[in-house]
C-alpha positions as CSV (number, residue, x, y, z in Angstrom):
1,M,-29.6,-38.5,27.8
2,T,-28.0,-36.0,26.4
3,M,-24.0,-35.6,27.0
4,D,-24.3,-33.0,30.1
5,T,-27.2,-35.1,31.8
6,P,-25.5,-37.4,34.5
7,D,-26.1,-41.7,35.4
8,T,-27.0,-40.8,39.0
9,L,-28.8,-37.9,40.1
10,I,-27.7,-36.7,43.7
11,T,-30.5,-35.0,45.3
12,W,-29.7,-32.6,48.7
13,Y,-32.3,-31.9,51.3
14,L,-31.7,-28.5,52.8
15,E,-33.4,-27.6,56.1
16,M,-33.7,-24.6,58.5
17,T,-34.7,-24.9,61.9
18,H,-33.9,-20.8,63.3
19,R,-35.1,-17.8,62.1
20,A,-31.4,-16.6,63.9
21,E,-29.8,-19.3,60.9
22,F,-30.7,-17.1,58.1
23,R,-27.7,-14.9,56.3
24,P,-30.1,-12.7,54.2
25,A,-28.4,-11.6,50.8
26,F,-31.0,-8.6,49.9
27,M,-30.2,-6.5,46.6
28,R,-31.8,-2.9,46.1
29,L,-33.5,-3.0,42.8
30,T,-34.4,0.1,41.3
31,D,-35.6,-1.6,38.6
32,G,-38.2,-4.0,40.1
33,G,-39.4,-5.8,42.7
34,I,-41.0,-9.6,44.0
35,E,-45.3,-9.6,43.9
36,R,-47.3,-11.6,44.5
37,W,-48.2,-13.8,41.5
38,Q,-51.9,-16.0,41.1
39,P,-51.0,-17.5,37.5
40,A,-55.0,-18.1,35.1
41,S,-54.4,-20.7,34.4
42,A,-52.2,-23.7,33.9
43,E,-50.6,-23.0,30.1
44,A,-50.1,-19.6,32.4
45,Y,-47.7,-21.1,35.0
46,R,-46.2,-23.5,33.1
47,A,-44.4,-21.1,30.5
48,M,-42.8,-19.4,33.8
49,Y,-41.8,-23.0,34.5
50,T,-40.4,-23.7,31.5
51,A,-38.7,-21.0,30.9
52,V,-37.1,-21.0,34.2
53,G,-36.6,-24.6,34.8
54,S,-35.9,-26.2,30.5
55,Q,-32.1,-25.7,30.9
56,Y,-32.4,-27.9,34.0
57,A,-34.7,-30.7,32.8
58,W,-37.6,-29.3,35.0
59,R,-40.9,-31.2,33.9
60,D,-43.0,-32.4,37.4
61,R,-45.0,-29.8,36.2
62,L,-45.5,-30.6,32.9
63,L,-46.1,-34.6,33.5
64,M,-49.0,-32.8,35.2
65,P,-52.9,-32.9,34.6
66,D,-54.5,-29.5,34.6
67,E,-56.4,-29.9,37.4
68,A,-53.6,-31.9,39.6
69,L,-51.5,-28.4,38.6
70,M,-54.0,-25.6,39.9
71,A,-55.1,-27.7,42.7
72,A,-51.4,-27.9,43.5
73,L,-51.3,-24.6,43.2
74,A,-54.0,-23.0,45.0
75,A,-52.2,-24.9,47.8
76,A,-49.1,-23.3,47.5
77,E,-48.0,-18.6,47.9
78,L,-46.1,-17.6,44.6
79,H,-44.5,-15.1,43.7
80,R,-42.9,-13.3,40.7
81,L,-39.9,-11.1,40.6
82,V,-40.5,-8.2,37.6
83,M,-37.3,-6.5,36.4
84,S,-38.2,-3.5,34.0
85,G,-41.1,-4.5,33.6
86,E,-41.0,-8.4,32.1
87,P,-41.3,-11.7,34.9
88,A,-37.7,-12.2,35.8
89,G,-38.3,-15.9,38.0
90,Y,-40.3,-17.1,40.7
91,V,-40.8,-18.6,43.7
92,E,-43.0,-21.2,44.8
93,L,-44.1,-21.6,49.0
94,L,-45.6,-24.6,50.4
95,P,-47.4,-24.5,54.2
96,I,-47.0,-28.5,55.0
97,S,-47.7,-28.6,58.9
98,A,-45.3,-26.3,60.6
99,A,-42.4,-26.5,57.9
100,V,-43.0,-24.0,54.4
101,S,-40.8,-25.8,51.6
102,I,-39.0,-23.3,49.0
103,E,-41.2,-25.5,46.6
104,Y,-39.5,-23.7,43.2
105,L,-37.4,-20.8,42.6
106,G,-35.7,-19.7,39.9
107,L,-35.2,-16.9,37.3
108,I,-35.0,-17.0,33.5
109,P,-32.0,-17.2,32.1
110,S,-31.5,-14.2,30.4
111,F,-31.7,-12.7,34.3
112,H,-28.6,-14.6,35.1
113,G,-25.7,-13.6,36.8
114,R,-26.9,-10.5,38.2
115,G,-27.3,-11.5,41.9
116,L,-31.1,-12.1,41.9
117,G,-31.5,-15.3,42.6
118,K,-29.3,-14.7,45.9
119,H,-32.3,-11.7,46.6
120,L,-35.1,-14.2,45.2
121,L,-34.2,-16.4,47.4
122,S,-33.8,-14.1,50.8
123,Y,-37.2,-12.9,49.7
124,A,-37.9,-16.4,50.0
125,I,-37.2,-17.9,53.7
126,A,-38.4,-14.7,54.4
127,R,-42.0,-15.1,54.0
128,A,-41.8,-18.7,54.7
129,W,-40.7,-16.9,58.0
130,E,-44.0,-14.5,58.0
131,M,-46.0,-17.7,57.4
132,G,-45.1,-19.0,60.7
133,A,-42.7,-21.8,59.7
134,E,-40.7,-23.5,62.3
135,R,-38.6,-24.9,60.0
136,V,-38.3,-24.2,55.9
137,I,-37.2,-26.8,53.2
138,V,-35.7,-27.1,50.3
139,H,-34.0,-29.3,48.1
140,T,-32.1,-29.5,45.3
141,C,-30.5,-31.1,42.7
142,N,-26.9,-32.0,40.4
143,L,-29.4,-31.5,37.6
144,D,-30.4,-27.6,39.1
145,A,-28.6,-24.7,39.0
146,P,-24.8,-25.3,39.4
147,Q,-25.0,-22.2,42.5
148,A,-28.4,-23.7,43.7
149,L,-26.5,-25.7,46.6
150,D,-24.3,-22.8,46.9
151,N,-26.5,-20.2,47.7
152,Y,-28.8,-23.0,50.3
153,L,-25.7,-23.3,52.2
154,K,-25.0,-19.7,51.8
155,R,-28.2,-18.0,53.0
156,G,-27.9,-20.5,56.7
157,F,-29.7,-23.3,54.8
158,R,-27.7,-27.3,55.8
159,I,-28.0,-30.5,54.6
160,V,-30.0,-33.0,56.8
161,R,-30.0,-35.9,53.5
162,E,-28.6,-37.0,50.3
163,T,-29.7,-40.0,48.1
164,H,-28.2,-41.3,45.1
165,E,-30.4,-43.3,42.7
166,P,-30.5,-44.0,39.1
167,M,-31.4,-41.2,37.0
168,P,-35.3,-41.1,36.6
169,E,-36.0,-41.5,32.3
170,R,-38.3,-38.6,32.8
171,Y,-35.2,-36.5,32.8
172,R,-33.8,-38.4,30.0
173,A,-33.1,-36.2,26.5
């Protein structure tokens, strides 16, 4: 475990059950936008996943066999944020019964600090409601970006459960 990795994994489970709870923070993007994204291969997806999540110990998708990963992606809807022609981040939305789960959402580090995370999250929530969600769910943890939980709460999510467990081995460096 690195010096920055805590001994305990704290996970917050959040939900939004009414569209009226949504407090968007869209930006006017003059040099970019969000597009539907279907990675051509497990390798292409993992490259984006790693670019976005490596500093937060994202490991789960890296451990999946290619066939399982591609099956998971086929069940989801992916959208990519592109700025000045460069991939800047992505969101993965998964319909689960009457809910839509924001499975992954993040920015490549060079795009941090511009308000793009609020915009991408707002887009994801709006898209989840468009997909027919009766509730939108997401979870985050203490390994994620420090501003992630606050961003979710400011957009209208509320915490419905919090868990504490010893840090799983897969998140140790």
